[in-house]
PyMOL Python script that loads the backbone (N, CA, C, O; Angstrom):
from pymol import cmd

cmd.read_pdbstr("""\
ATOM      1  N   UNK A   1    -197.667 116.416  84.485  1.00  0.00           N
ATOM      2  CA  UNK A   1    -197.062 116.675  83.722  1.00  0.00           C
ATOM      3  C   UNK A   1    -195.296 116.953  83.785  1.00  0.00           C
ATOM      4  O   UNK A   1    -194.757 117.608  84.678  1.00  0.00           O
ATOM      5  N   UNK A   2    -194.545 116.279  82.602  1.00  0.00           N
ATOM      6  CA  UNK A   2    -193.623 115.743  82.974  1.00  0.00           C
ATOM      7  C   UNK A   2    -192.465 117.460  82.717  1.00  0.00           C
ATOM      8  O   UNK A   2    -192.893 118.586  82.461  1.00  0.00           O
ATOM      9  N   UNK A   3    -191.099 117.060  82.897  1.00  0.00           N
ATOM     10  CA  UNK A   3    -190.656 118.216  83.168  1.00  0.00           C
ATOM     11  C   UNK A   3    -190.243 118.457  81.620  1.00  0.00           C
ATOM     12  O   UNK A   3    -190.123 119.622  81.240  1.00  0.00           O
ATOM     13  N   UNK A   4    -190.031 117.434  80.754  1.00  0.00           N
ATOM     14  CA  UNK A   4    -189.942 118.231  79.361  1.00  0.00           C
ATOM     15  C   UNK A   4    -191.077 118.533  78.875  1.00  0.00           C
ATOM     16  O   UNK A   4    -191.122 119.085  77.776  1.00  0.00           O
ATOM     17  N   UNK A   5    -191.655 118.386  79.229  1.00  0.00           N
ATOM     18  CA  UNK A   5    -193.238 118.283  78.374  1.00  0.00           C
ATOM     19  C   UNK A   5    -193.513 119.819  79.201  1.00  0.00           C
ATOM     20  O   UNK A   5    -194.382 120.524  78.688  1.00  0.00           O
ATOM     21  N   UNK A   6    -193.078 120.156  79.976  1.00  0.00           N
ATOM     22  CA  UNK A   6    -193.509 121.745  80.618  1.00  0.00           C
ATOM     23  C   UNK A   6    -192.175 122.373  80.436  1.00  0.00           C
ATOM     24  O   UNK A   6    -192.159 123.583  80.664  1.00  0.00           O
ATOM     25  N   UNK A   7    -191.104 121.854  80.095  1.00  0.00           N
ATOM     26  CA  UNK A   7    -190.267 123.119  78.977  1.00  0.00           C
ATOM     27  C   UNK A   7    -190.492 123.326  78.057  1.00  0.00           C
ATOM     28  O   UNK A   7    -190.389 124.531  77.825  1.00  0.00           O
ATOM     29  N   UNK A   8    -190.955 122.446  76.826  1.00  0.00           N
ATOM     30  CA  UNK A   8    -191.671 122.465  75.614  1.00  0.00           C
ATOM     31  C   UNK A   8    -192.547 123.306  75.866  1.00  0.00           C
ATOM     32  O   UNK A   8    -192.220 124.369  75.337  1.00  0.00           O
ATOM     33  N   UNK A   9    -193.670 123.404  76.497  1.00  0.00           N
ATOM     34  CA  UNK A   9    -194.685 124.230  76.596  1.00  0.00           C
ATOM     35  C   UNK A   9    -194.361 125.823  76.771  1.00  0.00           C
ATOM     36  O   UNK A   9    -195.017 126.690  76.193  1.00  0.00           O
ATOM     37  N   UNK A  10    -193.330 126.078  77.592  1.00  0.00           N
ATOM     38  CA  UNK A  10    -192.687 127.651  77.892  1.00  0.00           C
ATOM     39  C   UNK A  10    -192.352 127.992  77.093  1.00  0.00           C
ATOM     40  O   UNK A  10    -192.380 129.211  76.924  1.00  0.00           O
ATOM     41  N   UNK A  11    -191.622 126.807  75.720  1.00  0.00           N
ATOM     42  CA  UNK A  11    -190.658 127.486  74.573  1.00  0.00           C
ATOM     43  C   UNK A  11    -191.522 128.076  74.016  1.00  0.00           C
ATOM     44  O   UNK A  11    -191.379 129.257  73.698  1.00  0.00           O
ATOM     45  N   UNK A  12    -192.641 127.375  73.765  1.00  0.00           N
ATOM     46  CA  UNK A  12    -193.940 127.480  72.669  1.00  0.00           C
ATOM     47  C   UNK A  12    -194.362 128.856  72.657  1.00  0.00           C
ATOM     48  O   UNK A  12    -194.522 129.563  71.662  1.00  0.00           O
ATOM     49  N   UNK A  13    -194.589 129.278  74.324  1.00  0.00           N
ATOM     50  CA  UNK A  13    -195.393 130.586  74.683  1.00  0.00           C
ATOM     51  C   UNK A  13    -194.379 131.538  73.889  1.00  0.00           C
ATOM     52  O   UNK A  13    -193.171 131.382  73.713  1.00  0.00           O
ATOM     53  N   UNK A  14    -195.440 132.838  73.349  1.00  0.00           N
ATOM     54  CA  UNK A  14    -194.583 133.862  73.224  1.00  0.00           C
ATOM     55  C   UNK A  14    -193.765 134.938  73.780  1.00  0.00           C
ATOM     56  O   UNK A  14    -194.742 135.460  74.316  1.00  0.00           O
ATOM     57  N   UNK A  15    -193.048 135.520  74.027  1.00  0.00           N
ATOM     58  CA  UNK A  15    -192.439 136.408  74.679  1.00  0.00           C
ATOM     59  C   UNK A  15    -193.755 137.695  74.956  1.00  0.00           C
ATOM     60  O   UNK A  15    -194.598 138.300  74.294  1.00  0.00           O
ATOM     61  N   UNK A  16    -193.361 137.628  76.094  1.00  0.00           N
ATOM     62  CA  UNK A  16    -195.116 138.888  76.580  1.00  0.00           C
ATOM     63  C   UNK A  16    -193.796 139.694  77.468  1.00  0.00           C
ATOM     64  O   UNK A  16    -192.716 139.268  77.877  1.00  0.00           O
ATOM     65  N   UNK A  17    -194.370 140.872  77.529  1.00  0.00           N
ATOM     66  CA  UNK A  17    -193.996 141.662  78.698  1.00  0.00           C
ATOM     67  C   UNK A  17    -194.681 142.692  79.691  1.00  0.00           C
ATOM     68  O   UNK A  17    -195.736 143.306  79.526  1.00  0.00           O
ATOM     69  N   UNK A  18    -193.861 142.718  80.695  1.00  0.00           N
ATOM     70  CA  UNK A  18    -195.339 143.313  81.565  1.00  0.00           C
ATOM     71  C   UNK A  18    -195.117 144.959  81.920  1.00  0.00           C
ATOM     72  O   UNK A  18    -194.015 145.478  82.098  1.00  0.00           O
ATOM     73  N   UNK A  19    -196.362 145.623  81.979  1.00  0.00           N
ATOM     74  CA  UNK A  19    -196.099 147.109  81.894  1.00  0.00           C
ATOM     75  C   UNK A  19    -197.027 147.612  83.280  1.00  0.00           C
ATOM     76  O   UNK A  19    -197.816 146.872  83.868  1.00  0.00           O
ATOM     77  N   UNK A  20    -196.818 148.641  83.545  1.00  0.00           N
ATOM     78  CA  UNK A  20    -197.706 149.194  84.626  1.00  0.00           C
ATOM     79  C   UNK A  20    -198.403 150.770  84.273  1.00  0.00           C
ATOM     80  O   UNK A  20    -197.926 151.548  83.446  1.00  0.00           O
ATOM     81  N   UNK A  21    -199.454 150.991  84.982  1.00  0.00           N
ATOM     82  CA  UNK A  21    -200.283 152.014  84.424  1.00  0.00           C
ATOM     83  C   UNK A  21    -200.978 152.503  85.734  1.00  0.00           C
ATOM     84  O   UNK A  21    -201.419 151.692  86.549  1.00  0.00           O
ATOM     85  N   UNK A  22    -201.050 153.614  85.881  1.00  0.00           N
ATOM     86  CA  UNK A  22    -201.841 154.569  86.564  1.00  0.00           C
ATOM     87  C   UNK A  22    -203.289 154.636  85.868  1.00  0.00           C
ATOM     88  O   UNK A  22    -203.368 154.955  84.681  1.00  0.00           O
ATOM     89  N   UNK A  23    -203.910 154.471  86.279  1.00  0.00           N
ATOM     90  CA  UNK A  23    -205.355 154.475  86.023  1.00  0.00           C
ATOM     91  C   UNK A  23    -206.614 155.108  87.251  1.00  0.00           C
ATOM     92  O   UNK A  23    -206.742 154.788  88.433  1.00  0.00           O
ATOM     93  N   UNK A  24    -207.367 156.038  86.475  1.00  0.00           N
ATOM     94  CA  UNK A  24    -208.298 156.467  87.306  1.00  0.00           C
ATOM     95  C   UNK A  24    -209.281 155.354  88.299  1.00  0.00           C
ATOM     96  O   UNK A  24    -209.862 154.574  87.545  1.00  0.00           O
ATOM     97  N   UNK A  25    -209.493 155.181  89.255  1.00  0.00           N
ATOM     98  CA  UNK A  25    -210.344 154.432  90.207  1.00  0.00           C
ATOM     99  C   UNK A  25    -211.229 154.032  89.748  1.00  0.00           C
ATOM    100  O   UNK A  25    -211.503 152.872  90.055  1.00  0.00           O
ATOM    101  N   UNK A  26    -212.119 154.730  88.810  1.00  0.00           N
ATOM    102  CA  UNK A  26    -213.237 153.978  88.164  1.00  0.00           C
ATOM    103  C   UNK A  26    -213.220 153.579  87.209  1.00  0.00           C
ATOM    104  O   UNK A  26    -214.046 152.729  86.874  1.00  0.00           O
ATOM    105  N   UNK A  27    -212.439 153.952  86.528  1.00  0.00           N
ATOM    106  CA  UNK A  27    -211.701 153.095  85.207  1.00  0.00           C
ATOM    107  C   UNK A  27    -211.537 151.489  85.735  1.00  0.00           C
ATOM    108  O   UNK A  27    -211.970 150.525  85.102  1.00  0.00           O
ATOM    109  N   UNK A  28    -210.852 151.413  86.967  1.00  0.00           N
ATOM    110  CA  UNK A  28    -210.773 150.148  86.799  1.00  0.00           C
ATOM    111  C   UNK A  28    -211.525 149.188  87.692  1.00  0.00           C
ATOM    112  O   UNK A  28    -211.406 147.972  87.846  1.00  0.00           O
ATOM    113  N   UNK A  29    -212.525 150.293  88.364  1.00  0.00           N
ATOM    114  CA  UNK A  29    -213.259 149.151  89.181  1.00  0.00           C
ATOM    115  C   UNK A  29    -214.368 148.891  88.028  1.00  0.00           C
ATOM    116  O   UNK A  29    -215.029 147.853  88.063  1.00  0.00           O
ATOM    117  N   UNK A  30    -214.525 149.685  87.184  1.00  0.00           N
ATOM    118  CA  UNK A  30    -215.483 149.075  85.919  1.00  0.00           C
ATOM    119  C   UNK A  30    -214.951 147.750  85.292  1.00  0.00           C
ATOM    120  O   UNK A  30    -215.572 146.690  85.367  1.00  0.00           O
ATOM    121  N   UNK A  31    -213.615 147.915  84.596  1.00  0.00           N
ATOM    122  CA  UNK A  31    -212.870 147.497  84.076  1.00  0.00           C
ATOM    123  C   UNK A  31    -212.943 145.578  85.074  1.00  0.00           C
ATOM    124  O   UNK A  31    -213.234 144.524  84.509  1.00  0.00           O
ATOM    125  N   UNK A  32    -212.673 145.694  86.190  1.00  0.00           N
ATOM    126  CA  UNK A  32    -212.798 144.330  87.159  1.00  0.00           C
ATOM    127  C   UNK A  32    -214.185 144.026  86.933  1.00  0.00           C
ATOM    128  O   UNK A  32    -214.458 142.920  86.466  1.00  0.00           O
ATOM    129  N   UNK A  33    -214.950 144.711  87.153  1.00  0.00           N
ATOM    130  CA  UNK A  33    -216.400 144.229  86.914  1.00  0.00           C
ATOM    131  C   UNK A  33    -216.864 143.671  85.527  1.00  0.00           C
ATOM    132  O   UNK A  33    -217.924 143.064  85.371  1.00  0.00           O
ATOM    133  N   UNK A  34    -216.139 143.885  84.734  1.00  0.00           N
ATOM    134  CA  UNK A  34    -216.468 143.918  82.937  1.00  0.00           C
ATOM    135  C   UNK A  34    -215.778 142.304  83.107  1.00  0.00           C
ATOM    136  O   UNK A  34    -216.398 141.259  82.909  1.00  0.00           O
ATOM    137  N   UNK A  35    -214.320 142.422  83.530  1.00  0.00           N
ATOM    138  CA  UNK A  35    -213.771 141.500  83.449  1.00  0.00           C
ATOM    139  C   UNK A  35    -213.996 139.906  84.183  1.00  0.00           C
ATOM    140  O   UNK A  35    -213.484 138.847  83.818  1.00  0.00           O
ATOM    141  N   UNK A  36    -215.063 140.181  85.485  1.00  0.00           N
ATOM    142  CA  UNK A  36    -215.414 138.825  86.083  1.00  0.00           C
ATOM    143  C   UNK A  36    -216.612 138.730  85.258  1.00  0.00           C
ATOM    144  O   UNK A  36    -216.967 137.602  84.917  1.00  0.00           O
ATOM    145  N   UNK A  37    -217.464 140.003  84.789  1.00  0.00           N
ATOM    146  CA  UNK A  37    -219.132 139.231  84.341  1.00  0.00           C
ATOM    147  C   UNK A  37    -218.628 138.869  82.995  1.00  0.00           C
ATOM    148  O   UNK A  37    -219.539 138.337  82.362  1.00  0.00           O
ATOM    149  N   UNK A  38    -217.102 138.983  82.046  1.00  0.00           N
ATOM    150  CA  UNK A  38    -217.133 138.135  81.015  1.00  0.00           C
ATOM    151  C   UNK A  38    -216.312 136.905  81.191  1.00  0.00           C
ATOM    152  O   UNK A  38    -216.582 135.909  80.521  1.00  0.00           O
ATOM    153  N   UNK A  39    -215.466 136.903  81.928  1.00  0.00           N
ATOM    154  CA  UNK A  39    -214.962 135.782  82.053  1.00  0.00           C
ATOM    155  C   UNK A  39    -213.461 136.122  81.375  1.00  0.00           C
ATOM    156  O   UNK A  39    -212.809 135.100  81.160  1.00  0.00           O
ATOM    157  N   UNK A  40    -212.986 137.025  81.108  1.00  0.00           N
ATOM    158  CA  UNK A  40    -211.882 137.541  80.637  1.00  0.00           C
ATOM    159  C   UNK A  40    -210.755 137.919  81.579  1.00  0.00           C
ATOM    160  O   UNK A  40    -211.031 138.072  82.768  1.00  0.00           O
ATOM    161  N   UNK A  41    -209.601 138.071  81.185  1.00  0.00           N
ATOM    162  CA  UNK A  41    -208.892 138.577  82.115  1.00  0.00           C
ATOM    163  C   UNK A  41    -208.404 140.469  81.743  1.00  0.00           C
ATOM    164  O   UNK A  41    -208.703 141.090  80.723  1.00  0.00           O
ATOM    165  N   UNK A  42    -207.574 141.009  82.985  1.00  0.00           N
ATOM    166  CA  UNK A  42    -207.357 142.483  82.424  1.00  0.00           C
ATOM    167  C   UNK A  42    -206.767 142.773  81.245  1.00  0.00           C
ATOM    168  O   UNK A  42    -206.894 143.600  80.342  1.00  0.00           O
ATOM    169  N   UNK A  43    -205.926 141.636  81.581  1.00  0.00           N
ATOM    170  CA  UNK A  43    -204.406 141.732  80.548  1.00  0.00           C
ATOM    171  C   UNK A  43    -205.035 141.726  79.185  1.00  0.00           C
ATOM    172  O   UNK A  43    -204.809 142.576  78.323  1.00  0.00           O
ATOM    173  N   UNK A  44    -206.129 140.334  79.015  1.00  0.00           N
ATOM    174  CA  UNK A  44    -206.739 140.555  77.489  1.00  0.00           C
ATOM    175  C   UNK A  44    -207.508 141.903  77.156  1.00  0.00           C
ATOM    176  O   UNK A  44    -207.401 142.568  76.126  1.00  0.00           O
ATOM    177  N   UNK A  45    -208.464 142.203  78.476  1.00  0.00           N
ATOM    178  CA  UNK A  45    -209.157 143.671  77.689  1.00  0.00           C
ATOM    179  C   UNK A  45    -208.008 144.228  77.427  1.00  0.00           C
ATOM    180  O   UNK A  45    -207.784 144.396  76.229  1.00  0.00           O
ATOM    181  N   UNK A  46    -207.279 144.538  78.099  1.00  0.00           N
ATOM    182  CA  UNK A  46    -206.485 145.808  77.938  1.00  0.00           C
ATOM    183  C   UNK A  46    -205.527 145.432  76.240  1.00  0.00           C
ATOM    184  O   UNK A  46    -205.543 146.358  75.428  1.00  0.00           O
ATOM    185  N   UNK A  47    -204.908 144.357  75.903  1.00  0.00           N
ATOM    186  CA  UNK A  47    -204.420 143.922  75.081  1.00  0.00           C
ATOM    187  C   UNK A  47    -205.035 144.353  73.494  1.00  0.00           C
ATOM    188  O   UNK A  47    -204.460 144.645  72.444  1.00  0.00           O
ATOM    189  N   UNK A  48    -206.345 144.250  73.841  1.00  0.00           N
ATOM    190  CA  UNK A  48    -207.451 144.265  72.693  1.00  0.00           C
ATOM    191  C   UNK A  48    -207.322 145.941  72.738  1.00  0.00           C
ATOM    192  O   UNK A  48    -206.593 146.398  71.858  1.00  0.00           O
ATOM    193  N   UNK A  49    -208.031 147.070  73.793  1.00  0.00           N
ATOM    194  CA  UNK A  49    -207.767 147.522  73.567  1.00  0.00           C
ATOM    195  C   UNK A  49    -206.465 148.304  73.289  1.00  0.00           C
ATOM    196  O   UNK A  49    -206.590 148.945  72.245  1.00  0.00           O
ATOM    197  N   UNK A  50    -205.578 148.426  73.716  1.00  0.00           N
ATOM    198  CA  UNK A  50    -204.270 148.734  73.420  1.00  0.00           C
ATOM    199  C   UNK A  50    -204.156 148.743  71.851  1.00  0.00           C
ATOM    200  O   UNK A  50    -204.109 149.821  71.259  1.00  0.00           O
ATOM    201  N   UNK A  51    -204.120 147.761  71.295  1.00  0.00           N
ATOM    202  CA  UNK A  51    -204.167 146.834  69.825  1.00  0.00           C
ATOM    203  C   UNK A  51    -205.082 148.036  68.865  1.00  0.00           C
ATOM    204  O   UNK A  51    -204.549 148.680  67.962  1.00  0.00           O
ATOM    205  N   UNK A  52    -206.252 148.153  69.183  1.00  0.00           N
ATOM    206  CA  UNK A  52    -207.265 149.313  68.436  1.00  0.00           C
ATOM    207  C   UNK A  52    -207.105 150.689  68.739  1.00  0.00           C
ATOM    208  O   UNK A  52    -207.994 151.438  68.336  1.00  0.00           O
ATOM    209  N   UNK A  53    -206.307 151.096  69.267  1.00  0.00           N
ATOM    210  CA  UNK A  53    -205.866 152.283  69.866  1.00  0.00           C
ATOM    211  C   UNK A  53    -204.711 152.791  68.990  1.00  0.00           C
ATOM    212  O   UNK A  53    -204.523 153.939  68.590  1.00  0.00           O
ATOM    213  N   UNK A  54    -203.776 151.379  68.723  1.00  0.00           N
ATOM    214  CA  UNK A  54    -202.558 151.884  68.174  1.00  0.00           C
ATOM    215  C   UNK A  54    -202.931 151.681  66.548  1.00  0.00           C
ATOM    216  O   UNK A  54    -202.521 152.451  65.679  1.00  0.00           O
ATOM    217  N   UNK A  55    -203.427 150.997  66.396  1.00  0.00           N
ATOM    218  CA  UNK A  55    -204.075 150.889  64.636  1.00  0.00           C
ATOM    219  C   UNK A  55    -204.923 152.295  64.544  1.00  0.00           C
ATOM    220  O   UNK A  55    -204.549 152.860  63.516  1.00  0.00           O
ATOM    221  N   UNK A  56    -205.626 152.847  65.021  1.00  0.00           N
ATOM    222  CA  UNK A  56    -205.981 154.117  65.275  1.00  0.00           C
ATOM    223  C   UNK A  56    -204.936 154.942  64.708  1.00  0.00           C
ATOM    224  O   UNK A  56    -204.940 155.458  63.591  1.00  0.00           O
ATOM    225  N   UNK A  57    -203.946 155.018  65.692  1.00  0.00           N
ATOM    226  CA  UNK A  57    -202.954 155.947  65.512  1.00  0.00           C
ATOM    227  C   UNK A  57    -202.245 155.665  64.195  1.00  0.00           C
ATOM    228  O   UNK A  57    -202.412 156.513  63.318  1.00  0.00           O
ATOM    229  N   UNK A  58    -201.643 154.839  63.970  1.00  0.00           N
ATOM    230  CA  UNK A  58    -201.338 154.214  62.519  1.00  0.00           C
ATOM    231  C   UNK A  58    -201.761 154.280  61.698  1.00  0.00           C
ATOM    232  O   UNK A  58    -201.073 154.071  60.698  1.00  0.00           O
ATOM    233  N   UNK A  59    -203.498 154.692  61.509  1.00  0.00           N
ATOM    234  CA  UNK A  59    -203.957 154.654  60.170  1.00  0.00           C
ATOM    235  C   UNK A  59    -203.825 156.808  60.328  1.00  0.00           C
ATOM    236  O   UNK A  59    -203.536 157.465  59.328  1.00  0.00           O
ATOM    237  N   UNK A  60    -204.098 157.490  61.704  1.00  0.00           N
ATOM    238  CA  UNK A  60    -203.685 158.273  61.538  1.00  0.00           C
ATOM    239  C   UNK A  60    -202.271 159.266  61.201  1.00  0.00           C
ATOM    240  O   UNK A  60    -202.250 160.303  60.537  1.00  0.00           O
ATOM    241  N   UNK A  61    -201.308 158.690  61.780  1.00  0.00           N
ATOM    242  CA  UNK A  61    -200.369 159.202  61.814  1.00  0.00           C
ATOM    243  C   UNK A  61    -199.596 158.548  60.578  1.00  0.00           C
ATOM    244  O   UNK A  61    -199.038 159.282  59.762  1.00  0.00           O
ATOM    245  N   UNK A  62    -199.566 156.918  60.429  1.00  0.00           N
ATOM    246  CA  UNK A  62    -198.499 156.670  59.293  1.00  0.00           C
ATOM    247  C   UNK A  62    -199.380 155.964  57.889  1.00  0.00           C
ATOM    248  O   UNK A  62    -198.946 155.250  56.985  1.00  0.00           O
ATOM    249  N   UNK A  63    -200.526 156.401  58.096  1.00  0.00           N
ATOM    250  CA  UNK A  63    -201.329 155.675  56.743  1.00  0.00           C
ATOM    251  C   UNK A  63    -201.146 154.800  56.391  1.00  0.00           C
ATOM    252  O   UNK A  63    -200.536 154.450  55.381  1.00  0.00           O
ATOM    253  N   UNK A  64    -202.018 153.830  57.743  1.00  0.00           N
ATOM    254  CA  UNK A  64    -202.187 152.661  58.125  1.00  0.00           C
ATOM    255  C   UNK A  64    -200.810 151.296  58.527  1.00  0.00           C
ATOM    256  O   UNK A  64    -200.875 150.283  59.223  1.00  0.00           O
ATOM    257  N   UNK A  65    -199.817 151.823  57.815  1.00  0.00           N
ATOM    258  CA  UNK A  65    -198.550 151.672  58.185  1.00  0.00           C
ATOM    259  C   UNK A  65    -197.740 151.182  59.503  1.00  0.00           C
ATOM    260  O   UNK A  65    -198.243 151.951  60.323  1.00  0.00           O
ATOM    261  N   UNK A  66    -197.052 150.604  60.049  1.00  0.00           N
ATOM    262  CA  UNK A  66    -196.833 150.104  61.532  1.00  0.00           C
ATOM    263  C   UNK A  66    -195.516 151.533  61.761  1.00  0.00           C
ATOM    264  O   UNK A  66    -194.907 151.998  60.797  1.00  0.00           O
ATOM    265  N   UNK A  67    -195.357 151.905  62.878  1.00  0.00           N
ATOM    266  CA  UNK A  67    -195.006 152.476  63.376  1.00  0.00           C
ATOM    267  C   UNK A  67    -193.333 151.815  63.204  1.00  0.00           C
ATOM    268  O   UNK A  67    -193.137 150.613  63.389  1.00  0.00           O
ATOM    269  N   UNK A  68    -191.925 152.998  62.743  1.00  0.00           N
ATOM    270  CA  UNK A  68    -190.729 152.083  62.547  1.00  0.00           C
ATOM    271  C   UNK A  68    -190.460 151.631  64.056  1.00  0.00           C
ATOM    272  O   UNK A  68    -190.652 152.265  65.093  1.00  0.00           O
ATOM    273  N   UNK A  69    -189.891 150.173  63.838  1.00  0.00           N
ATOM    274  CA  UNK A  69    -189.158 149.785  64.757  1.00  0.00           C
ATOM    275  C   UNK A  69    -187.820 150.325  64.957  1.00  0.00           C
ATOM    276  O   UNK A  69    -187.223 150.931  64.067  1.00  0.00           O
ATOM    277  N   UNK A  70    -187.312 150.098  66.194  1.00  0.00           N
ATOM    278  CA  UNK A  70    -185.854 150.845  66.230  1.00  0.00           C
ATOM    279  C   UNK A  70    -185.038 150.090  65.994  1.00  0.00           C
ATOM    280  O   UNK A  70    -185.383 149.054  66.563  1.00  0.00           O
ATOM    281  N   UNK A  71    -183.617 149.847  65.215  1.00  0.00           N
ATOM    282  CA  UNK A  71    -183.052 148.785  65.035  1.00  0.00           C
ATOM    283  C   UNK A  71    -182.092 148.416  66.228  1.00  0.00           C
ATOM    284  O   UNK A  71    -181.628 149.291  66.959  1.00  0.00           O
ATOM    285  N   UNK A  72    -181.805 147.014  66.396  1.00  0.00           N
ATOM    286  CA  UNK A  72    -181.300 146.719  67.777  1.00  0.00           C
ATOM    287  C   UNK A  72    -179.790 146.723  66.712  1.00  0.00           C
ATOM    288  O   UNK A  72    -179.931 146.486  65.512  1.00  0.00           O
ATOM    289  N   UNK A  73    -178.395 147.010  67.292  1.00  0.00           N
ATOM    290  CA  UNK A  73    -177.475 147.292  67.273  1.00  0.00           C
ATOM    291  C   UNK A  73    -176.559 145.938  67.971  1.00  0.00           C
ATOM    292  O   UNK A  73    -176.797 145.621  69.137  1.00  0.00           O
ATOM    293  N   UNK A  74    -175.740 145.351  67.340  1.00  0.00           N
ATOM    294  CA  UNK A  74    -175.104 144.383  68.254  1.00  0.00           C
ATOM    295  C   UNK A  74    -173.844 145.202  68.871  1.00  0.00           C
ATOM    296  O   UNK A  74    -173.078 145.718  68.058  1.00  0.00           O
ATOM    297  N   UNK A  75    -173.568 145.362  70.337  1.00  0.00           N
ATOM    298  CA  UNK A  75    -172.308 145.790  70.535  1.00  0.00           C
ATOM    299  C   UNK A  75    -170.611 145.260  69.543  1.00  0.00           C
ATOM    300  O   UNK A  75    -170.402 144.130  69.100  1.00  0.00           O
ATOM    301  N   UNK A  76    -169.824 146.247  69.454  1.00  0.00           N
ATOM    302  CA  UNK A  76    -168.365 145.967  69.573  1.00  0.00           C
ATOM    303  C   UNK A  76    -168.229 145.276  68.030  1.00  0.00           C
ATOM    304  O   UNK A  76    -167.187 144.763  67.621  1.00  0.00           O
ATOM    305  N   UNK A  77    -169.542 145.369  67.226  1.00  0.00           N
ATOM    306  CA  UNK A  77    -169.211 144.967  65.991  1.00  0.00           C
ATOM    307  C   UNK A  77    -169.042 146.273  64.793  1.00  0.00           C
ATOM    308  O   UNK A  77    -169.620 147.355  64.896  1.00  0.00           O
ATOM    309  N   UNK A  78    -168.360 145.986  63.959  1.00  0.00           N
ATOM    310  CA  UNK A  78    -167.610 147.143  63.179  1.00  0.00           C
ATOM    311  C   UNK A  78    -169.041 147.403  62.178  1.00  0.00           C
ATOM    312  O   UNK A  78    -169.868 146.534  61.899  1.00  0.00           O
ATOM    313  N   UNK A  79    -169.065 148.803  61.750  1.00  0.00           N
ATOM    314  CA  UNK A  79    -170.362 148.967  60.497  1.00  0.00           C
ATOM    315  C   UNK A  79    -169.671 148.301  59.437  1.00  0.00           C
ATOM    316  O   UNK A  79    -168.465 148.064  59.381  1.00  0.00           O
ATOM    317  N   UNK A  80    -170.712 147.977  58.456  1.00  0.00           N
ATOM    318  CA  UNK A  80    -170.661 147.832  57.600  1.00  0.00           C
ATOM    319  C   UNK A  80    -170.173 148.344  56.373  1.00  0.00           C
ATOM    320  O   UNK A  80    -171.022 149.172  56.042  1.00  0.00           O
ATOM    321  N   UNK A  81    -169.340 148.320  55.566  1.00  0.00           N
ATOM    322  CA  UNK A  81    -168.811 149.014  54.309  1.00  0.00           C
ATOM    323  C   UNK A  81    -169.819 149.267  53.330  1.00  0.00           C
ATOM    324  O   UNK A  81    -169.525 149.820  52.270  1.00  0.00           O
TER     325      UNK A  81
END
""", "prot")
cmd.dss("prot")
cmd.show_as("cartoon", "prot")
cmd.util.cbc("prot")
cmd.orient("prot")
């Protein structure tokens, strides 16, 4: 693959974040086996689980609406009048 195509492919990828969790050894052991047997990555399994749990919390706490996201403010910008 050419450098140009590699750069374009990288630009098309959605931004992802890494996270670290402390999990019980029994849970990790079973997740590893499930991952191997299903052919899915641990990240994909975790993402689906976290998405489902977030949806449950949205229904319980926010009436199904998304949680409010923090507003990003630009530094050294005067407040709008």
